[in-house]
N, C-alpha and C positions, 0 to 999 in steps of 0.2 A: 211512432213510436222509436227510439234509440236504441237496439240489441247491441249488447255488449257480448263481444264474443274474447271468453279469458284467454284464450290461446294466444289470440293477437296482442292484448292486455300484456302479458307473461312475458311475451317476446320483445314489443318494447322496452317495458322494464328493464329485461336484461339488455339489453342494447343503451337504452338509453343513461342509465342507474347504475348499473352492476357492472358489467366491463368495464365503464370508466372508470369506476370508485378500486376496483383491484388492480386497474392500469396505474391510476396516481399515488397509489401506497406503495407499489411496486418503487414507481418511481422517485419517491420522493423518501423513501426509506431508503433507497438505495442496495435494493435484493435481499436487506439487511434479516429476511425473516425469513429467507427461502433458503432451504436445503442447500449445501455447494455441493452435493450428489446431483442436485437437478442443475443447480448453475452455479460457476463461480462470482457469476455478474461484471460489473465493473466499475472504476474510477466513478463515482459523482459526486459533486457540491452536496453539502447538507443544508437543504433548503428549508429545514424547520429552523436554523438556529441566524439569529440578526446578523450575526458580522457577514455573513455569505453574502448580502447583498451591498457592502461596502466595495472600494473600488478593492480591487487584488495585484499587485501584486508581481505576488508569488503564484504563478501558474501551478492548476492543479494536474501532477502528472502520474505515471505510473510504469511500472516493468512488470511483464508477464513472462515466464518461461516453465517449463515442464522437467522433471524430473523421473525419468525411464517413462512418459507419456503421461504426466500425471499433470494438470494444472496447478499451476501455484500464478499467483499474483500480488503485489507490492501497490499500493495508494499512498500518495503523497504528496505535501505541499513543496515546489521548488524557489525556495527565496535563493538569493543573491547577493555577493560579498560587497561589492558596492563600494569599494575602498575601504569598508570596515574592519576592525577586530574582530574575529566572531566566539571563537571557542575560547572561552575566561573571561570573555569578554559580556558579549551581548546572549552568548550563551554560558553563564557559570558554570565555575566546577559545584560539586558537589548538591547541583538543585534540579530535581527532571523534569526533563526537556520532553518535547512529546516528538522529536529527530525528523524536524521540519515545520510548515510553516501551516497554516491554518486550523482544517482538520487535523485528529488525529491521526499517525503513519500509520494504516492499517496492513494487516498481510491475510490474503487469502492461499488457504490449500484444501485440496480435493484428496489429499491422499493424508494417510499418520507420518510424521516427520520426527527428526529430533532436529532440534535448534540449539548451539551451542552447549549440546550436551541434556537440553530442555526438551521431554516428549509432549508434544504437544497434536491431539485426536484433530481428525479434518475438520474445517471449522472457519473461524473469522478473526481474528484478533487486532490490537492495539498494540505497536510498540512505545514504549516510553524510555528513556534512560538517564543514567546520575553520570555525567561528565566529570573526568578526574585524569589529573594529572599526569599518574601511568595507567590506571585502566579506569575501562569504565564498566558500570551494572546495567544488563541492558533488560526493561521489566516485560514481560510477553501478560497481556489482558483481555477478559472474552467483552470488555467493554468498549462497544465500537460505534458509539450514541453521542459519545458526549464530544464540546469542542476541544479541539487539539491541548491546551495548555489547563484545564479545568481537570488537573488529577486532583479530584478529591478524598475520602475517604470509601464513597462507593467504587468510584472504579478502583480504586486499587483492591477491596474486597473480591473484585472478580479476579484478579491477577492469577495466570496461571504457574507463574515463579518466575528467576531469573536467572541469568549467568553475567558473568567477568568474563571483559577478554582487554586484552592491552591494545591500547592503539598503534598504527604504525606511524611514523612522518614521512608526509610527501615534499618531495624537492620542490617541485612545480605545484603552487595552490591552484585547487580548482575552486573556479567563478560559482558555478553555480552547484547548489545540492545535488548531487546523484547518489542516486542505489540502481545498481546494475549486476549483473551476472555474467557469467564465460558457458560457452557452448560447452558444456559435458564431454567427456569421449561417449559412445554407444554403449550402453549397455550400464553405465556408472551410477550409482544410486547415490551420490555425496558429488555435489558442488558448495561453493562460497557463495554470500552475498554480500557485495560489498557496497560500505557506505562512505560515501567522499566529499567531504567540503574543508576548505581553506587547506591545510595542509595536513588535516588528519584522516585518516582512513582504518577504516575499519570492516576487518575482516569475518563475519560470520556460517560459522559450516554450519551445511545442510543434509542431512540422511534422509532420503524418501524409506518407509519402514514396511510398506507393503509389497509384498510378494511378487504382484501381479508383473510384468512388464507390459505397459500398454503402447509403448513404441508402434509407430507407425513407420515398418523397415521397408518397406516399397520403397523403389527409387525416387517417384514424384513426393513420398510422404519426406525423404530424408532432406530433397530438393527444397521442398518450402519450407523445412524446420530451420536450416540451413540461413536458407535467404534471410527469412525471416531475420533473425538474430544478427546476421551482417546488415542489415540495414535499421536496427533499433542501435547498433554500435555506434552506426554512420550519424545515426541523428543526435548519440548523447554529445558526438565528439564537435558540434558544430554551435556552439553557444553564441550564445550575443553579446555584445560588448557590453563590457559594464556603464561607459559611459550613459547608456539608453538608457539605462532604469534611472529613477526621481529616489528621491533620497525618501526612506521610511523607517523609524526606530524599530519595529513595531511588529514585523511582521515573521520573526523567526521563531 
């Protein structure tokens, strides 16, 4: 006679079914359904979208930073110029654009912030824009699961708001689309988020609205923070040569 031990069956079910299902859900949804207060997550490809499985010329890039110790993260596809005219051509004026390639450009924040004058509670957002010759309108939406340029009515219905900024002209073209910040001074609650590609630079001010300062002011903490920022800045400057890229007209 076979004796079934309910505790053993439950443990096997937990280890073989429940835990893998939870891990798979977190992995494939890119932490999107976990509050940022628990984990900010990381930049992952959208495995629920079929274009993910095509060859990618534009890698998934990320930029993490802190304001007064509060973590923030930007995830974006990083296309290259490859000798093309981008702003006003491949990226037309007066049309919505995902500000990158592949998945939408996403912004994660563990703090309540003000971005370009727009107040954003802590959470995960997508960013897209309408480029213009003399100004850009930046939109922020709570939709983060749509494919990059599929900015339909449902995505737009989740918009938190928008703001306008004037682009700066760069003398030296930037080969790879780059989103970066500069190291803020200790205790400052505002920094600029730089968006740079071709000869266009957008400077988006971000202000931390949280009262608490979570900065690790110990010597070890400050050394780690500034070392990390310096390494990230160095990595961003070491661009690959344009001729190494294959031609593709649909990656931005």
